[in-house]
GUGUZA-989681 format. One line per field, with one value per residue: x, y, z of N, C-alpha, C, O in turn; residue in three letters; residue number from 1. Coordinates in pm, 1 decimal. Layout:
BEGIN
nxx	(X	...)
nyy	(Y	...)
nzz	(Z	...)
caxx	(X	...)
cayy	(Y	...)
cazz	(Z	...)
cxx	(X	...)
cyy	(Y	...)
czz	(Z	...)
oxx	(X	...)
oyy	(Y	...)
ozz	(Z	...)
residuo	(ALA	...)
num	(NUM	...)
END
This chain:
BEGIN
nxx	(-3543.4	-3389.5	-3248.4	-2910.5	-2904.8	-3170.4	-3474.6	-3656.0	-3929.2	-3899.1	-3917.6	-3766.8	-3593.8	-3623.9	-3355.7	-3148.3	-3030.4	-2808.9	-2608.2	-2574.6	-2487.5	-2248.8	-2105.3	-2073.6	-1918.1	-1687.7	-1602.3	-1571.9	-1367.7	-1411.0	-1315.9	-1338.0	-1614.2	-1696.1	-1576.8	-1719.8	-1974.0	-1933.6	-1880.6	-2126.8	-2303.1	-2199.9	-2229.7	-2510.5	-2591.6	-2476.9	-2625.4	-2885.7	-2844.0	-2754.8	-2981.8	-3140.7	-2997.1	-2787.6	-2522.2	-2287.8	-1973.5	-1921.7	-2084.0	-1969.8	-1716.8	-1504.5	-1461.1	-1287.8	-1102.8	-904.8	-1006.1	-1195.8	-1028.9	-888.2	-1094.5	-1147.5	-908.0	-925.6	-1151.5	-1050.6	-842.4	-995.4	-1146.9	-946.4	-850.5	-1077.4	-1101.4	-876.9	-932.2	-1160.1	-1060.8	-934.4	-1095.3	-1412.4	-1712.6	-1933.7	-1826.7	-1670.3	-1870.7	-2007.8	-1817.1	-1796.2	-2046.2	-2026.5	-1944.5	-2127.0	-2172.2	-1918.6	-1875.6	-2061.6	-1954.2	-1707.8	-1799.3	-1899.0	-1663.7	-1493.8	-1648.6	-1812.9	-2078.8	-2396.2	-2467.7	-2723.9	-2839.6	-2979.0	-2875.5	-2610.6	-2647.0	-2740.3	-2508.9	-2338.0	-2481.1	-2486.5	-2210.9	-2144.4	-2295.9	-2163.6	-1914.9	-2003.3	-2070.1	-1827.3	-1609.2	-1634.8	-1563.7	-1296.6	-1143.0	-877.8	-793.0	-614.2	-358.8	-434.3	-709.6	-730.5	-583.1	-751.0	-977.5	-861.3	-803.7	-1064.2	-1147.9	-980.5	-1089.1	-1345.4	-1285.4	-1158.5	-1367.0	-1553.3	-1417.3	-1406.5	-1683.0	-1731.0	-1572.7	-1711.7	-1954.6	-1867.2	-1791.7	-2038.7	-2171.9	-2039.5	-1997.4	-2136.5	-2438.7	-2417.0	-2138.6	-2077.8	-2231.0	-2128.7	-1839.9	-1799.1	-1885.6	-1716.2	-1459.3	-1486.0)
nyy	(-936.1	-772.1	-704.8	-569.5	-221.6	-191.3	-90.6	-209.3	-419.4	-445.2	-259.9	-65.6	237.4	541.6	652.9	499.9	327.9	432.6	450.5	183.2	85.3	228.3	110.5	-147.8	-91.1	-5.1	-234.6	-420.8	-402.3	-238.0	-394.8	-656.2	-674.8	-651.4	-880.8	-1079.4	-1025.9	-1101.1	-1377.0	-1461.8	-1396.5	-1551.6	-1805.6	-1815.7	-1789.7	-2023.8	-2219.5	-2167.5	-2193.7	-2455.2	-2599.4	-2574.8	-2719.9	-2602.3	-2581.0	-2691.5	-2823.4	-2742.3	-2514.2	-2345.4	-2277.7	-2023.8	-1815.4	-1603.9	-1560.3	-1383.5	-1131.6	-1096.4	-1078.4	-846.3	-657.9	-664.5	-557.2	-292.0	-214.0	-230.8	-39.4	189.4	198.6	237.4	487.5	642.2	624.4	766.9	1014.5	1105.7	1191.6	1422.4	1607.5	1780.6	1596.6	1657.3	1778.3	1568.0	1382.0	1504.4	1478.3	1199.6	1132.9	1155.3	913.3	706.8	835.4	848.7	576.8	516.9	653.6	520.5	262.6	304.8	370.0	146.3	-88.0	-46.4	34.6	189.0	535.6	754.4	1072.0	1213.4	1098.2	1183.8	1461.6	1465.0	1377.8	1596.9	1803.0	1702.9	1686.3	1956.0	2049.5	1928.5	2055.4	2315.6	2287.7	2211.1	2381.1	2646.4	2574.5	2518.3	2746.1	2936.7	2750.6	2510.7	2266.9	2012.7	1978.5	1979.6	1750.0	1562.3	1585.7	1500.0	1234.4	1145.0	1160.2	963.0	741.5	740.4	693.6	442.7	282.8	312.5	191.7	-67.7	-124.1	-125.6	-340.0	-536.2	-527.2	-615.4	-876.8	-977.5	-1003.1	-1210.4	-1433.4	-1718.4	-1684.7	-1797.1	-1809.7	-1537.3	-1426.1	-1560.7	-1543.6	-1263.7	-1172.2	-1318.0	-1224.0	-957.1)
nzz	(3387.3	3125.4	2802.5	2788.8	2845.6	2816.0	2950.2	3244.8	3170.6	2904.5	2692.6	2451.6	2469.7	2287.0	2089.3	2187.8	2010.5	1848.8	2048.1	2118.7	1873.0	1847.9	2053.2	1952.3	1725.9	1848.9	1974.0	1766.1	1489.7	1169.8	958.3	1055.8	1087.7	819.9	716.6	856.7	754.5	487.2	522.1	625.1	414.2	200.8	314.8	345.9	75.2	-24.9	104.8	5.6	-275.2	-275.2	-192.3	-416.8	-596.6	-738.5	-679.5	-821.1	-938.0	-1201.8	-1236.9	-1051.0	-1130.1	-1200.7	-1489.1	-1510.4	-1269.5	-1181.3	-1228.7	-1029.1	-806.9	-878.1	-872.4	-597.8	-502.7	-599.0	-452.5	-190.6	-200.5	-248.5	-12.6	182.3	97.5	147.6	429.8	507.0	386.6	521.4	758.3	694.2	560.4	540.5	575.3	416.4	187.1	91.3	43.0	-167.5	-369.3	-380.8	-474.1	-742.5	-832.3	-950.8	-1194.6	-1306.3	-1326.8	-1525.1	-1746.4	-1765.6	-1819.7	-2070.9	-2211.8	-2162.7	-2182.7	-2393.2	-2369.5	-2434.0	-2410.6	-2360.4	-2495.4	-2300.1	-2066.9	-2094.2	-2067.7	-1805.4	-1672.5	-1715.9	-1581.6	-1318.3	-1262.9	-1280.6	-1064.2	-847.3	-866.6	-812.2	-544.6	-423.1	-499.1	-373.3	-113.2	-126.6	-164.4	-42.4	153.6	355.7	270.9	364.4	336.0	58.3	3.6	126.4	-38.7	-276.5	-206.0	-174.8	-438.3	-542.9	-410.9	-522.0	-793.0	-773.1	-669.9	-875.7	-1086.7	-984.5	-990.4	-1266.0	-1343.8	-1204.8	-1344.3	-1594.2	-1523.4	-1437.4	-1675.1	-1795.0	-1636.5	-1458.3	-1267.3	-1016.2	-971.2	-985.0	-770.1	-542.1	-556.4	-581.8	-332.5	-172.1	-234.6	-169.7)
caxx	(-3416.9	-3395.7	-3119.3	-2837.4	-2948.6	-3314.7	-3537.9	-3745.6	-4051.7	-3860.1	-3936.8	-3645.5	-3617.6	-3580.6	-3223.3	-3046.2	-2969.3	-2674.0	-2513.7	-2546.7	-2407.3	-2113.8	-2038.9	-2034.4	-1809.7	-1565.6	-1561.1	-1536.2	-1323.6	-1489.3	-1268.3	-1395.7	-1757.7	-1709.0	-1542.8	-1832.5	-2081.9	-1901.0	-1899.1	-2270.2	-2365.0	-2157.3	-2294.5	-2652.4	-2603.2	-2443.2	-2740.6	-2995.9	-2807.7	-2747.6	-3118.8	-3192.2	-2909.9	-2706.3	-2384.1	-2211.1	-1840.6	-1926.0	-2143.7	-1889.0	-1583.1	-1500.5	-1385.2	-1189.0	-1086.0	-818.2	-1086.3	-1255.5	-922.4	-862.4	-1205.2	-1126.3	-797.2	-980.5	-1239.9	-965.2	-776.3	-1097.7	-1180.9	-833.2	-849.4	-1187.7	-1070.1	-781.6	-997.4	-1257.3	-985.9	-874.7	-1190.2	-1550.6	-1785.2	-2023.9	-1746.8	-1635.1	-1991.5	-2033.7	-1722.6	-1829.1	-2169.7	-1991.5	-1908.0	-2210.2	-2153.2	-1789.5	-1897.2	-2132.7	-1858.2	-1610.7	-1866.9	-1904.1	-1529.4	-1430.0	-1737.7	-1886.6	-2221.4	-2455.7	-2512.1	-2817.2	-2819.2	-3032.5	-2776.0	-2497.3	-2687.8	-2742.5	-2370.2	-2288.0	-2549.1	-2439.8	-2071.2	-2149.1	-2346.7	-2057.1	-1819.5	-2068.6	-2063.8	-1692.4	-1515.1	-1631.0	-1499.9	-1153.5	-1076.1	-801.0	-779.6	-485.1	-334.5	-497.7	-841.1	-708.5	-543.1	-871.7	-1059.2	-790.2	-825.8	-1204.1	-1150.7	-919.2	-1187.0	-1452.6	-1233.3	-1135.7	-1496.6	-1613.3	-1346.6	-1457.2	-1819.0	-1724.5	-1522.6	-1824.9	-2049.4	-1802.3	-1801.1	-2180.1	-2212.8	-1960.6	-1988.9	-2266.5	-2490.2	-2363.1	-2000.3	-2076.2	-2281.6	-2040.7	-1704.6	-1800.2	-1893.9	-1598.7	-1344.1	-1502.1)
cayy	(-891.5	-751.6	-690.2	-453.4	-94.9	-194.9	-73.0	-318.8	-423.1	-485.5	-158.6	9.1	381.2	606.8	713.8	409.9	251.1	478.3	416.0	40.1	69.3	277.4	8.9	-256.3	-44.0	1.1	-370.9	-490.9	-314.0	-247.3	-506.3	-780.1	-675.1	-680.5	-1022.1	-1158.7	-1008.2	-1186.4	-1517.4	-1488.3	-1391.6	-1669.5	-1922.0	-1812.9	-1820.4	-2164.8	-2299.1	-2148.5	-2254.5	-2599.9	-2652.1	-2578.9	-2802.8	-2518.7	-2578.4	-2795.5	-2772.7	-2674.0	-2381.6	-2265.2	-2255.5	-1890.9	-1800.9	-1497.2	-1538.0	-1268.7	-1009.5	-1083.1	-1028.4	-708.0	-578.8	-654.7	-463.0	-157.1	-188.1	-205.9	90.2	291.7	206.0	301.1	629.8	709.1	636.1	877.6	1139.3	1149.4	1256.7	1546.3	1700.7	1777.0	1488.0	1711.0	1796.6	1433.6	1319.8	1562.9	1416.5	1057.2	1118.1	1146.8	775.1	642.2	902.2	802.7	436.7	519.7	693.0	411.6	151.1	342.5	362.8	14.9	-198.0	-10.2	52.2	307.0	643.6	839.6	1217.4	1254.1	1057.9	1274.9	1587.8	1441.3	1374.5	1734.7	1877.3	1652.4	1727.3	2099.2	2064.3	1894.4	2166.9	2427.3	2261.8	2189.2	2490.9	2749.7	2522.1	2502.8	2875.3	2981.1	2649.8	2444.3	2150.1	1891.7	1967.2	1939.5	1609.0	1487.0	1582.5	1412.9	1095.7	1111.4	1135.1	830.9	640.6	738.6	627.9	301.0	214.4	310.8	87.9	-194.9	-145.7	-160.1	-478.1	-618.8	-534.0	-702.2	-1014.6	-1018.4	-1037.4	-1320.3	-1544.7	-1768.9	-1608.2	-1858.4	-1763.1	-1393.9	-1397.6	-1613.0	-1489.2	-1120.0	-1155.7	-1379.8	-1138.4	-823.9)
cazz	(3330.6	2981.2	2737.9	2838.1	2789.5	2797.5	3080.9	3283.0	3091.8	2770.5	2588.0	2421.2	2467.2	2164.8	2097.7	2239.3	1902.9	1813.8	2153.5	2104.4	1752.2	1877.1	2134.1	1863.1	1641.2	1928.1	2004.1	1642.7	1380.8	1046.5	875.6	1107.2	1056.1	676.9	698.9	904.0	656.5	373.3	561.4	637.9	281.5	124.4	376.3	308.5	-67.7	-44.2	148.9	-89.9	-403.3	-253.6	-187.6	-553.3	-679.5	-828.1	-632.3	-889.1	-975.3	-1332.0	-1219.1	-959.2	-1185.3	-1263.9	-1612.4	-1492.8	-1125.3	-1152.9	-1230.6	-896.0	-719.9	-917.7	-818.9	-452.9	-481.6	-615.8	-339.9	-73.7	-218.7	-229.8	130.1	251.3	61.1	216.7	572.8	520.5	344.5	621.2	865.4	644.9	498.9	585.9	510.4	313.9	65.9	43.6	-9.3	-299.9	-462.8	-394.3	-550.8	-884.3	-862.5	-1053.2	-1323.8	-1357.3	-1367.0	-1652.7	-1850.5	-1779.6	-1888.0	-2213.4	-2269.6	-2149.2	-2219.1	-2512.8	-2343.1	-2496.2	-2323.1	-2433.9	-2482.8	-2170.8	-1967.5	-2108.7	-2007.6	-1661.0	-1625.2	-1714.2	-1475.4	-1189.0	-1245.6	-1250.7	-928.2	-752.8	-869.5	-745.4	-399.7	-371.8	-525.8	-268.9	8.1	-149.5	-168.4	72.6	257.9	367.5	186.7	416.5	272.9	-80.9	6.6	155.7	-160.3	-369.6	-163.2	-207.1	-582.8	-561.0	-368.5	-621.0	-913.2	-742.4	-661.2	-1009.7	-1161.5	-931.8	-1041.1	-1408.3	-1347.0	-1163.0	-1457.1	-1692.8	-1474.8	-1433.3	-1810.8	-1848.8	-1542.2	-1414.4	-1153.7	-894.9	-957.3	-957.3	-636.5	-436.3	-563.1	-555.1	-187.5	-111.9	-253.2	-112.6)
cxx	(-3431.8	-3255.3	-3044.8	-2885.0	-3097.9	-3379.2	-3623.7	-3875.4	-4024.4	-3877.9	-3808.3	-3680.3	-3560.0	-3443.4	-3115.4	-2973.7	-2829.9	-2570.0	-2476.1	-2458.3	-2264.5	-2036.2	-1991.7	-1915.2	-1679.1	-1512.2	-1513.0	-1489.8	-1405.5	-1446.0	-1326.0	-1545.2	-1780.0	-1677.2	-1660.4	-1952.7	-2058.4	-1922.6	-2048.0	-2339.3	-2328.6	-2221.1	-2441.9	-2674.4	-2575.9	-2559.2	-2852.9	-2964.9	-2799.7	-2885.2	-3174.9	-3100.6	-2818.7	-2560.9	-2305.6	-2074.9	-1840.4	-1980.1	-2057.3	-1747.3	-1580.1	-1416.8	-1270.1	-1166.2	-998.5	-896.2	-1156.9	-1152.1	-890.8	-971.4	-1189.3	-1012.0	-846.9	-1070.9	-1158.3	-895.1	-875.2	-1135.8	-1070.4	-828.2	-960.5	-1156.8	-970.0	-847.8	-1089.7	-1188.4	-935.4	-975.7	-1329.8	-1627.9	-1877.6	-1950.1	-1712.5	-1756.0	-2025.3	-1943.0	-1761.0	-1957.1	-2145.4	-1961.3	-1994.1	-2194.9	-2022.1	-1800.8	-1964.7	-2037.9	-1756.2	-1673.1	-1878.3	-1767.7	-1472.6	-1516.9	-1820.7	-2035.8	-2269.9	-2498.5	-2600.8	-2782.5	-2867.5	-2935.2	-2653.6	-2527.8	-2690.1	-2603.3	-2315.1	-2351.2	-2498.5	-2296.0	-2064.4	-2198.2	-2242.1	-1952.3	-1875.2	-2059.9	-1920.8	-1601.8	-1519.3	-1562.3	-1349.2	-1078.6	-1006.8	-785.1	-642.7	-478.7	-403.1	-634.6	-827.0	-666.4	-664.3	-961.8	-994.1	-808.1	-969.7	-1218.8	-1090.1	-1017.3	-1297.5	-1406.9	-1211.5	-1267.7	-1565.7	-1548.4	-1392.7	-1596.8	-1818.2	-1670.9	-1634.7	-1927.9	-1995.8	-1817.6	-1945.6	-2230.6	-2145.7	-1948.8	-2129.2	-2310.2	-2437.0	-2221.5	-1999.2	-2121.2	-2183.9	-1903.3	-1700.4	-1807.5	-1773.0	-1477.6	-1361.4	-1497.2)
cyy	(-881.7	-748.9	-571.4	-326.8	-87.6	-180.9	-193.7	-310.0	-450.7	-382.4	-79.5	157.2	439.3	667.7	622.3	334.2	301.3	442.3	268.5	15.1	115.8	177.0	-107.2	-214.4	-33.4	-138.1	-446.3	-389.6	-339.2	-366.0	-639.4	-788.3	-708.2	-826.7	-1110.3	-1145.9	-1098.8	-1333.7	-1551.7	-1488.9	-1515.7	-1796.1	-1929.6	-1847.5	-1967.9	-2254.4	-2289.5	-2215.8	-2406.2	-2664.4	-2667.8	-2655.4	-2724.9	-2508.0	-2694.7	-2738.1	-2695.9	-2532.1	-2289.9	-2238.3	-2119.9	-1892.2	-1702.2	-1469.3	-1416.4	-1137.4	-987.9	-1027.3	-882.2	-614.9	-559.7	-558.1	-320.0	-120.0	-154.7	-71.4	204.6	308.7	274.0	450.3	704.0	726.9	748.7	1011.7	1192.8	1218.6	1394.6	1649.4	1679.6	1671.1	1539.0	1730.1	1660.7	1365.0	1373.9	1499.3	1270.3	1034.9	1118.9	1003.5	706.8	705.9	858.6	657.4	429.4	554.2	581.9	291.7	179.5	322.7	221.0	-101.0	-168.8	6.8	185.8	407.7	736.0	987.0	1267.9	1216.2	1148.3	1410.0	1575.6	1438.1	1515.2	1815.9	1833.3	1694.7	1875.8	2125.9	2032.4	2004.4	2287.6	2411.8	2262.5	2311.3	2600.8	2704.0	2516.5	2635.0	2907.0	2878.8	2585.7	2318.1	2024.1	1870.3	1920.8	1793.1	1520.2	1475.1	1492.8	1265.7	1052.1	1083.0	998.0	720.8	627.2	666.5	478.8	224.8	207.7	203.4	-50.0	-226.9	-187.8	-303.0	-573.4	-634.2	-626.8	-849.4	-1064.7	-1059.4	-1164.8	-1442.8	-1596.8	-1688.2	-1664.3	-1809.9	-1616.8	-1364.4	-1443.3	-1547.9	-1339.3	-1094.4	-1214.3	-1288.6	-999.6	-834.2)
czz	(3179.7	2922.9	2797.4	2767.8	2768.4	2935.2	3116.4	3204.7	2945.0	2662.0	2572.0	2414.0	2339.0	2187.1	2149.9	2128.7	1866.4	1919.1	2144.9	1983.5	1776.7	1960.8	2049.7	1778.3	1718.3	1956.9	1880.8	1537.2	1254.4	961.7	923.0	1077.9	908.6	647.8	740.4	809.6	536.7	403.3	567.8	501.4	201.1	182.2	337.5	162.6	-94.1	-4.0	46.0	-222.7	-392.0	-253.4	-328.7	-649.3	-773.7	-782.1	-693.4	-927.9	-1108.1	-1318.1	-1132.7	-1009.5	-1255.9	-1391.7	-1596.3	-1343.8	-1093.1	-1153.9	-1096.6	-798.9	-750.9	-864.7	-668.1	-420.3	-495.5	-499.5	-215.2	-83.0	-196.9	-83.9	208.9	222.6	134.5	364.4	597.6	488.9	452.4	738.5	824.3	595.8	557.2	506.1	399.8	181.1	6.1	-18.7	-148.1	-404.8	-487.4	-475.0	-701.4	-927.7	-966.6	-1191.5	-1387.9	-1401.8	-1503.0	-1767.6	-1874.4	-1850.5	-2036.8	-2278.9	-2270.9	-2197.6	-2343.1	-2492.7	-2398.1	-2388.6	-2405.5	-2414.3	-2346.7	-2057.8	-1973.5	-2045.3	-1855.2	-1600.7	-1614.9	-1601.5	-1338.0	-1161.8	-1211.4	-1109.5	-823.6	-749.9	-794.9	-593.3	-345.9	-387.9	-420.3	-141.1	-5.4	-135.0	-36.2	182.3	253.7	282.5	234.4	352.9	128.5	-89.7	34.6	34.0	-264.5	-335.1	-190.4	-356.2	-611.9	-522.2	-473.0	-747.8	-890.2	-736.5	-796.7	-1095.8	-1115.5	-981.1	-1187.6	-1424.7	-1307.0	-1273.4	-1565.7	-1651.4	-1473.6	-1570.5	-1861.5	-1757.8	-1512.4	-1292.8	-1022.6	-868.2	-917.2	-814.1	-528.5	-441.2	-535.0	-404.7	-116.5	-120.1	-193.0	37.7)
oxx	(-3481.5	-3157.8	-3108.1	-2903.2	-3148.6	-3341.7	-3660.2	-3924.0	-4117.4	-3854.9	-3749.6	-3783.4	-3458.5	-3417.5	-2999.5	-2865.1	-2738.8	-2456.8	-2359.6	-2365.6	-2169.5	-1915.7	-1882.7	-1821.5	-1571.6	-1390.9	-1421.6	-1566.1	-1461.6	-1529.8	-1359.2	-1597.1	-1871.2	-1742.3	-1696.8	-2024.8	-2150.4	-1976.5	-2090.0	-2425.2	-2415.4	-2262.2	-2492.1	-2764.2	-2643.6	-2587.9	-2908.6	-3049.1	-2833.1	-2902.9	-3248.0	-3124.1	-2777.5	-2483.9	-2262.7	-2062.2	-1768.2	-1928.1	-2070.9	-1666.3	-1645.1	-1315.3	-1166.6	-1206.9	-1016.4	-856.8	-1176.0	-1183.0	-869.0	-942.0	-1214.7	-1018.8	-813.9	-1067.5	-1191.9	-888.8	-841.9	-1154.9	-1097.9	-804.4	-940.1	-1182.9	-978.5	-822.3	-1096.7	-1251.6	-897.7	-943.8	-1360.2	-1610.4	-1897.4	-2005.0	-1724.1	-1744.3	-2066.5	-1987.0	-1758.5	-1974.2	-2235.2	-1953.5	-1940.3	-2203.7	-2015.5	-1742.3	-1929.4	-2041.6	-1721.7	-1607.7	-1868.3	-1757.5	-1410.4	-1465.1	-1891.1	-2112.6	-2194.0	-2558.4	-2558.1	-2704.2	-2804.6	-2915.3	-2598.7	-2442.9	-2646.5	-2581.5	-2251.8	-2281.2	-2471.1	-2262.9	-1988.1	-2147.4	-2232.4	-1905.6	-1801.9	-2044.2	-1896.6	-1524.4	-1412.5	-1507.9	-1279.4	-961.6	-1069.8	-764.8	-565.8	-579.3	-428.8	-671.4	-901.3	-709.1	-678.9	-1016.2	-1063.0	-825.5	-994.6	-1292.9	-1141.7	-1028.1	-1337.9	-1482.0	-1242.1	-1279.2	-1629.8	-1616.9	-1415.5	-1627.5	-1895.2	-1718.7	-1651.1	-1982.2	-2070.2	-1851.8	-1971.6	-2321.8	-2190.2	-1895.1	-2228.4	-2226.9	-2414.1	-2188.1	-1927.4	-2056.8	-2159.7	-1854.8	-1606.8	-1741.5	-1732.4	-1401.7	-1262.5	-1508.8)
oyy	(-974.0	-786.5	-480.6	-325.1	8.7	-252.8	-271.9	-200.4	-477.0	-414.8	-33.0	196.0	391.1	727.4	663.2	281.3	219.5	407.5	232.7	-65.6	51.4	159.8	-160.0	-292.2	-50.6	-158.1	-528.1	-300.5	-447.1	-431.4	-725.6	-895.5	-783.6	-889.5	-1204.1	-1243.1	-1165.5	-1407.2	-1657.7	-1573.5	-1578.2	-1884.3	-2035.8	-1924.7	-2030.2	-2353.6	-2391.1	-2287.0	-2478.0	-2772.9	-2762.7	-2655.5	-2776.8	-2432.3	-2785.4	-2617.4	-2597.4	-2439.6	-2167.8	-2181.0	-2102.3	-1961.2	-1715.8	-1363.6	-1353.4	-1041.9	-873.7	-939.6	-802.9	-505.1	-451.0	-485.5	-235.1	-6.2	-61.6	2.5	304.9	420.8	359.3	530.6	816.9	833.6	818.0	1111.1	1314.0	1296.0	1474.9	1768.1	1575.2	1658.3	1470.1	1701.3	1640.4	1298.0	1298.4	1470.0	1223.1	930.0	1086.2	975.4	652.8	637.2	834.6	618.7	345.8	491.1	552.2	226.6	88.5	265.8	179.9	-200.9	-256.7	-5.1	282.3	369.9	789.3	1021.5	1354.4	1293.8	1185.5	1466.6	1666.6	1489.3	1549.5	1890.4	1916.7	1734.5	1916.6	2215.5	2101.4	2042.8	2354.7	2510.5	2309.7	2341.5	2646.5	2786.6	2510.6	2635.1	2904.4	2917.6	2604.7	2270.1	1934.9	1757.5	1834.3	1721.0	1414.4	1368.2	1417.7	1182.1	936.6	993.1	924.2	619.3	516.3	586.7	397.4	115.2	107.6	132.4	-138.8	-342.3	-274.8	-377.9	-679.3	-742.8	-706.9	-934.8	-1180.8	-1141.4	-1221.9	-1545.4	-1528.4	-1629.9	-1589.1	-1773.2	-1577.5	-1286.2	-1370.0	-1500.9	-1292.0	-1003.2	-1164.6	-1276.7	-930.9	-733.0)
ozz	(3115.1	2987.9	2851.3	2646.0	2710.8	3027.9	3028.7	3177.0	2868.8	2545.5	2669.7	2359.0	2288.4	2291.6	2156.1	2152.1	1853.7	1885.3	2161.9	1989.1	1732.1	1942.1	2071.5	1760.1	1660.9	1963.6	1890.9	1499.9	1235.1	899.7	841.6	1046.9	875.0	564.3	669.4	787.1	489.5	320.5	521.5	476.2	140.1	106.9	300.9	129.0	-175.9	-70.9	4.3	-277.3	-486.2	-308.8	-356.8	-770.1	-877.4	-841.2	-622.2	-948.3	-1124.1	-1380.6	-1141.0	-936.6	-1358.9	-1400.5	-1661.6	-1295.6	-988.9	-1087.0	-1054.7	-718.1	-659.3	-817.5	-616.4	-321.2	-412.8	-452.6	-142.1	15.2	-133.9	-37.0	293.4	312.9	179.1	419.9	699.0	556.8	472.7	810.4	909.7	590.5	615.0	384.9	299.7	74.8	-114.8	-121.3	-236.1	-515.9	-601.1	-537.0	-779.0	-1047.3	-1063.2	-1293.2	-1508.5	-1503.0	-1586.2	-1873.2	-1988.7	-1932.0	-2119.0	-2387.6	-2368.8	-2247.7	-2392.8	-2588.2	-2407.2	-2287.9	-2507.9	-2325.8	-2285.9	-1964.3	-1869.8	-1976.4	-1784.7	-1491.0	-1515.0	-1532.8	-1251.7	-1050.1	-1123.8	-1042.1	-722.1	-642.6	-722.3	-521.4	-234.9	-297.1	-379.6	-67.7	95.9	-96.7	69.6	297.4	159.5	230.2	153.4	319.9	82.0	-179.9	-26.6	6.3	-333.6	-423.8	-224.9	-395.9	-695.9	-591.0	-508.0	-803.9	-977.3	-791.6	-828.7	-1169.4	-1197.7	-1010.7	-1228.4	-1509.8	-1367.7	-1293.3	-1622.2	-1733.2	-1505.2	-1581.3	-1961.0	-1799.5	-1537.8	-1223.4	-927.9	-755.6	-825.3	-744.1	-432.6	-338.3	-470.4	-354.9	-11.5	-23.9	-167.7	106.9)
residuo	(ALA	GLY	LEU	PRO	GLY	GLN	PRO	PRO	GLY	GLY	ARG	ARG	MET	VAL	GLY	GLN	GLU	PRO	ALA	ALA	ARG	ASP	GLY	ILE	GLU	GLN	ASP	LEU	PRO	ALA	SER	GLN	MET	LEU	PHE	MET	ARG	GLY	VAL	MET	VAL	VAL	SER	GLY	LEU	SER	ILE	ILE	LEU	GLY	VAL	PHE	GLY	ARG	LEU	THR	PRO	LYS	ARG	LEU	ARG	PRO	ASN	ARG	PRO	SER	PHE	PHE	ALA	LEU	SER	ALA	VAL	PHE	TRP	SER	LEU	GLY	SER	ASP	ALA	PHE	TYR	GLU	ALA	ILE	GLN	LEU	ALA	ASP	PHE	ALA	ILE	LEU	ASN	ALA	VAL	LEU	LEU	LEU	GLY	PRO	LEU	VAL	SER	LEU	VAL	MET	ALA	ARG	LEU	LEU	LEU	GLY	GLU	HIS	ILE	THR	ARG	LEU	GLN	GLN	LEU	GLY	ILE	LEU	ILE	ALA	PHE	GLY	GLY	VAL	LEU	PHE	CYS	VAL	ILE	PRO	SER	ILE	GLU	GLY	THR	GLN	GLY	ALA	LEU	LEU	LEU	GLY	ILE	GLY	LEU	ALA	VAL	CYS	ARG	MET	LEU	ALA	ASN	SER	THR	GLY	ARG	VAL	ILE	GLY	ARG	TYR	LEU	ALA	GLN	ARG	GLU	THR	ILE	GLU	VAL	TYR	MET	ILE	TYR	ALA	ASN	LEU	PHE	SER)
num	(1	2	3	4	5	6	7	8	9	10	11	12	13	14	15	16	17	18	19	20	21	22	23	24	25	26	27	28	29	30	31	32	33	34	35	36	37	38	39	40	41	42	43	44	45	46	47	48	49	50	51	52	53	54	55	56	57	58	59	60	61	62	63	64	65	66	67	68	69	70	71	72	73	74	75	76	77	78	79	80	81	82	83	84	85	86	87	88	89	90	91	92	93	94	95	96	97	98	99	100	101	102	103	104	105	106	107	108	109	110	111	112	113	114	115	116	117	118	119	120	121	122	123	124	125	126	127	128	129	130	131	132	133	134	135	136	137	138	139	140	141	142	143	144	145	146	147	148	149	150	151	152	153	154	155	156	157	158	159	160	161	162	163	164	165	166	167	168	169	170	171	172	173	174	175	176	177	178	179	180	181	182	183	184	185	186	187	188)
END
């Protein structure tokens, strides 16, 4: 007897992984899987940090706990916007919009954290932004409002996640590594 979905002899057949994954996704909602991931990561980090004597109250006291909560709010808003957007627009269009996220994070880090952006990075931002426009604009012509709403929600997700990344960068520069690793996973 082997595992369910496994032929006798114990060899897995090619192509069965997606079916198994789909079964898991139907049995466990994404929110529960993310919660379990957070519990496992925090538990693992606690064990590792405990072994090395780094789980002390002084090292685990956050300087800015509200920023962790704010980052989690942006992450949640971005996730909700994406779940709605994926129902309204083609994933290829949404993906093009979402790929602007790191570029927006870079610009936000410059504006909010004062980080330096080189000329080459600025040129890269312009080229990437132009590429996304090149991909998305032809898809918008003559379409219904649902697609536009989906693209708008994708933009909201991209902005929310970029804001969360910039907050995370701010916290990574100002908190102990123990606080950042545990609280970032706890709140997400």
